[in-house]
N, C-alpha and C positions, 0 to 999 in steps of 0.2 A: 015511671022509670022503665027504660027499655029492658027487654028481657036479656038475661045473661046468656051469651052463646057458649056452648061447650067447646073445648079445645082437645084435640088429640094430643098424643105424646110427641108427635113429630114437630120439628121446628118449622115456622112459617118461611124461613129462609132456605130450606132444603129444596133442591130442584125436583120438579115433577118427573114422572116416568117418561113423558114425551120429551122433556128437555134433555134427559140423560141419553135417550135414543139419538137425538140430533147431535149431541156432543160426540158420541162414539162415531157417528157417520162422518163428521168433519175431520176427526183424527185419522180415520182410515183413508179418507180422500187425500189428505195432506201427504200421508205416507206414500200413496200411489203416485201422486204428482212428483214427489222427490225422486222416487224410483225411475219414473219416466225421464226426468231431467238428467239423472245420472247416466242412464242408458243412452240418451241422445248425445250428450257431450262426449262420453267415452267412445262411442262408435264413430261420431263425427271426426274427432281428433285422430282416432285410430285409422280411419280411412284416408285422411290426409297424409299421415306418415307412410301408410302402405303404398299410396299412389306415388309418393316421392321415391320410395325404394324401388318400385317397379319402373319408374321413368326418371332416373337420376339426371339424365341429360337435360331435362326441362329446367333444372335448377342451376345449370352451369352459368348462365348470365349473372344471377344473384351471387353465386359463389365467387365468380371472377371479380365482380365489383367489390365484394366484401374483402377479398384477398388484396386487391389493389389498394383499397382504403386503409386496411391494416398495415400494409407495407409502407404507405406514405406516412401515416402517423408514426410508425416505428422509426422511420428514417429521420423524421423531424425531431423525435424525442432523443435521438443520439447526439444532438447538438447541445448537450449539457443542460443546465437548469433552464435557460431561455427556451430551448427546444421543447423540453417537457411541459413548460407552461403553455406554449403555443399549441402543442398537441392536445393538452387537456382542454383548452378553449374550443378547439375544433370539435373534439369529441362531445363536449357539452352542447354545442350548437347543433350537431347532428342529432343528438338525443331529443332536443327541443323540437326540431323539424319533424322527426319521426312521430313524436307525440301529437303534434298538430295535425299531421296527415292522417293519423289514425282516428283522431276525434272528429275531423271534418269529413272523412270518407264514409262510404255506405256499408263497410264491412260489418260494423257493430249494429247497425239498424237491422240487417238481415238476421244477425244472431239474436238480437232482442226479440224480434218477431217469432223466431223459432222457440225461444224460451217461453214466451207468453202463451203460444199456441199449445205447446206440449204440456204446460202446467194445467191448462183447462181440459185437454183431451189427448188421447193417444191415437186418434184417428189418422192424423197426418204424420206419423212417426217417420216414415221413409223420407218424406219431403223435408222434414225438419232436420233429420240427420244429414242430408245433403247440404242444407243451408249452413249447418254447423261446420261441416267439412270445409266449405268454401269461405268461412269467416274465421271462427276461432281456430279451427284446424290449420288453415293456411297461415294464420298469424304465428302459431307455435312453430310450424315448420320453417317459415321465413326467418324468424328470430334465431332458431337453432343454426340454420345454414349461415346466416349473417355473422353470428358469433364465432362459429368454427372458421369461417373464411378470414375474418379480421384477426383472430388469434393466430392462425397459421401464417398470415402475412407479417404480423408483428414479430413472431418467433423467427421467421426467415431472415428478416432484417437484423434482428438482434444477433443471430448466429453468424451471418456472412458480411454484413455491412461494416465499414470502418467507423471509428469514432470521429466526431467533429466537435471542436470546442472553440467558441468565439470565432467561428468561420475559418478555423485553422485545422488542417488535417493532422490527426494524431494517430500514429501507428500503435496498435495494441502492443504491450510489452512482449518481447520475445526472449527465448532462452532462459525462462524462469524455472528454476529447480527448487521445489519446496521440500523442506524436511517434513516428515510425516505429521499430518494433523495441523499444519501451520499455514497461516496466511501472512504474507509479508506486510509489515507495517508501513513500509515506504519503498518506492521504486527509485532506480538510479536517475540522476539528473546530469545533463551535459553542462560543462563549464569551460571557461576560457582563461588564458593567461591574462591577468589583470594588472599586476604591478610587480616591480622588482621584489624578489623575495617571496612572491606568491605564484605558484604554478597550479594548473588545473588538472582535473581527471574526470573520467566517467565514474561516478560513485558506485561502489559495489555494496548493495544493501545486504547487511547481515544482522538484522535486528532480531534479538533473541526474544523468545516468548516461551515461558515455562521450560527453559533450558534447551530449547531447540531453535534452529536458525534458518531463515530464508536466504538463499544465495542467488543473486542475479549475475549471470555470467557476463564477462566483459564482451562488448560488441566487436564486430569485425573491423571497426575503424581503427583499432589499436594493433594492427598487424603490419608485417613488413611490407606487404603489398599496398596497404593504406599509406604508409610512409612514402613509398615510391610515387604514389599518385599525387600526394600533396607536394612533393618536391617538383614533380613535373608541372603541376599547376602554378607553382611559384616561379617557374622558369629557372630552377636551380639544378645544376649537374650534381650527381652524387659526390664527385670529388670536391665540390665547393663547400660541403658541410664543415670541413675543417676550418674554413675561414670565419665561421660563426663565432669562434672563441675570441671575442674582443670586448672591450669595455662597454661599448654601446649595447650589447646584448646580454650583459651580465645579469643573472637572476639571483644568485646566492652561492654560498659556499658551506661545505661541511668540514669535518676534520681531515678528510683525505682527498677531496676533489672540489671542483668548481662547476657550477651549472650555468649554461647559457641558453638563451632563446635562439631558435633557428628561424630567421626571417621568412615569413610567409607560410610557416608550418605551425599549425595550432595545437596539434595533439602529441607532439614529441619535443624533447629537449636534449641538448648535448651535454654529456658529463665528461669532463676532462680531469684526469688525475692531477693533483697538485694544487698550489695556490693560484689565484687569478694571474693571468699573464703568461702562464706556463705554455699554453698552446698545445695543439694536438701533435703528437710525435708519430713519426713513420706513417703519415697520412697516405691513404691509397683508396682503393675502391670500397664502396659501402658493401658490407657483408651481413647477411641475416644471421641471427643467433637464436637458439631454441628459447621459447617462452617458458621460464621456470615456474610460472604460476598462472596458467591460462584461465583458471577459475575467476580471476579478478585482477584488479589493478593495484599493485603495491609498488608502483614506480619502477618496474623491472625493465631490463633492456630488451629491445627487439632487433637491434642491429649494432654493428661496431664499425669504426673507421680508425685505423691505426691503433693507438693505445687507448682510445676513447670509445664510449658507448652512447647509443641513442636510446633514451628512456621514454616510457609512457609518462605523460604529464600528470601531475597531481594538483589538488587545490588546497590552499590553507596557508596559515601563518605558522612559522616554526614555533614549537612549544619551548618553554623555558626562556632563559636569558641569552644574551649574545655570547659568542665564544670569547675565551679569555683575551685574545689579542684584539678582537674588535671592541670588547668592553673597555679595555685599557685605552684604546684610541679615542673612544667617544666620551670617556669620563664616567665616574660612578653615578652621577645624577641621571644622565641619559640612559645608562645601562639598567639602573633600578626601575626607571619608568617603563622600559620595554619589558622587563621581567614581571613587574607588577601587573601590567596590562595582560600579559600572557597567562598569569596565574588566575586572574579574575575570569578571563575568557574560558579557561579550562574548567574551572569550578562551575561555571554557568552552563556547560554543555549538558545536554539531556542524558538521562540514564541509558537510553538506547545507544548513544555514541560509545559509552563505556562497555556496554554489552557487545557491541560490534568489535571493539578493540580486542576484548578478551577472546571472542570467537575466532577472530582472524589469527591471533597468536596460535590457537589450537590447530587451525587449518594449516598454518605454516609448518607446525610440528609434523603433521601428517604427511606433508610433501617433502620432508627432509630439508626444510629451509629454516633460516634463522634471522631474527630481527636483532639489530644492534642497539641495546638500551643504554649504552654508555654515553650517547649524545642525545640531548633532548630534541635537537632540531631534526632528528630522524622521524619525528612525529609532526605532521602538519595539522593544525587545528582549523577545521573548516566550519566555522560557526554558522554561516548561511545554510550549508548543507546538512549541519548536525552530525558531522562525522570526524573521527580521528583517522587521518590517512598516513600510511607508513611508507617510508622510503629506505633505501640502502639495505635491501634484503639480499642475503647471500646463501649459497648452499651450505648446509651444516657438515662439518667434518664427520665422515662415516663412523669414526671411532669415538665421537663425542657422545657423552651420556646426558648432556645438558638439555633441558626442556623448559619451555617458557612457563612462567608462573606469575603470581600477583606482583612480584617485585618488578618485573619488566614494565608494568603499567605505572605503578606508583612512583618509582624512582625516576623514570623518564619524564612523566608529566610534572612532577615537582621540581625536577632539575636540581638534584642534590649538589652537583658540582658547582653551580652558580651560587647556591645558598651558602656553601662553605667558603666562598670567596668574599662574602660581605660580613661586616663586623657584627650586625645584630642577628645573624643567622635566620633571616626571614621572619622575625617575630611579628611584624605588622600583618603578615598573611597567614597566621596560624589557623584562623577560621576557614580560609579557603583550602588550606592543606587538609584539614579534617574532612571537608566536603569531598575533596578528591579521593581521599582514602576510603571514605564510606561508600562512594559510588563504585570505586574499583573493586572493593570487597564484595559488594552486591553483585557486580557483573561476574566476578569469579564464581560466586555461589550459583548464579543462574546458568552459567555455561559449562561449569566443570573445570575451569582453569585452576591448577593446583594452588592452594592457600599455604604455601611453604613459608613459614616465618623465620626459618633458620638462616637468615642472610644478613650480613652486617649492614648493607646498604638499605635494606627494607627496615631494619630496626632503627637505623638512623632517621629515616623518613618519619616513622612514628614518633620518635623523640622530638624532631623538629616541629611536628604538628601538636606537641603536648598531648598526644593521644595514648598515653601509657595505659590508662584504664581500659580503653578499647582494645589495645594489644593484648592485655591480660585476659580479657573476656574471650577474644578470638582464639587465643592459645588454648583456653579451656574447652571452648566449643569444638575445636578441631583435634583435640587430644594431644596437643604439643606442650603439655604442662612441664615437661622436663627442661624447657628452655629457661634460662635465667631471666628474672624480671628486668624491665627497662628502668633506666634512671628517670626520675621525675621530669626533668627538662634538660635542655642543652643550653649552656650559658655562652654568651658572646665572648669571644677571645680578643 
């Protein structure tokens, strides 16, 4: 049996004293190496930055190239979505090329040599700092200069260059006046005369947001000077405007006047008092008249000739049904078809159109002007443009206390007069009536248009819509509980 060897209390796995001494030396050497690397990299990059600051002109070629590249990419990106896609592709290709050049160049081999040598010893510190300056340091400086140049070029193009969309020059919007804290939801669009009964306008965007409104001022093309220029281009003498009042140029009629197209003139129409065929009376030289609402287009006059006026054009189909004499002439079936189409078109209009209508009424009040709600065709429903456009705006009597309210929207858009002329009192369209009333009430609440329920015409509109419960709730909400309740419904007579 072999002799039993004695064991000390220490574990056989414990390091010896010599091993512990070696471990400590390795730890200290690693710390010293890391310290040398930090010193070399910091001083190398720092020297590269200091050299650039001392000699900035040396970097002008790189800065100029970067600025030009940024400007080019910025200009391409202004061409809408396709331009942004192209600019992104070019930027990616440049990044790939830069990466390839960096990998295949000798800049990083120099830096790698400096890192390895410094890790082993600090004897060549000055040399390795210089290598770091010319490799990593120059890379950091070049990237910074390149980024600054491209950023400056892109910002310059964004600030001063025009927009391009689908290869078509688009002027940035001008004359935009924003209510506080608001961005417009939609800009104005140009339109043309399209068919009889439809006239066009430059839309005035007044889309409400949290009770405030963005207003786009009418452009200079709706001025007296613009009218004269269009007449000259069409080869028409001013005195020849009166001859435009003829059956071939007939556009439509209201309760008090007839509207005609002026051949060759796209932005203005001729309004002649009286029924079709009446003609311009006391025709003479064209005269300018003051613009009663320069903030926008409400179909107001810019000139006069004899007893007639030249109006800014509007776009849209008249709201409501045909006038009484026209309805009788075409027959009940045709008249109901026109009215039904109008009611469905009106009910389908976006909430923003109702908001715009309400705000425009408030703006007219501020200017001492008045909209005539007695005729539904004083509102043109522009479904493509998403707007209700007003015509027949007149100065308000200085002694009048009348102010626009919810009734001016609802009664006009529903056309109570036409409803009252048909036997069923519009029962097939009660759902559309309720939608119109709901959107109009919402617009009034958004914009501050008075919700005055104490009017017989408005009460009648709620009855026609079979919206008596809504009326009662609104009366309570607005504190008008003293008003008598509405009858449940209106029966056909």
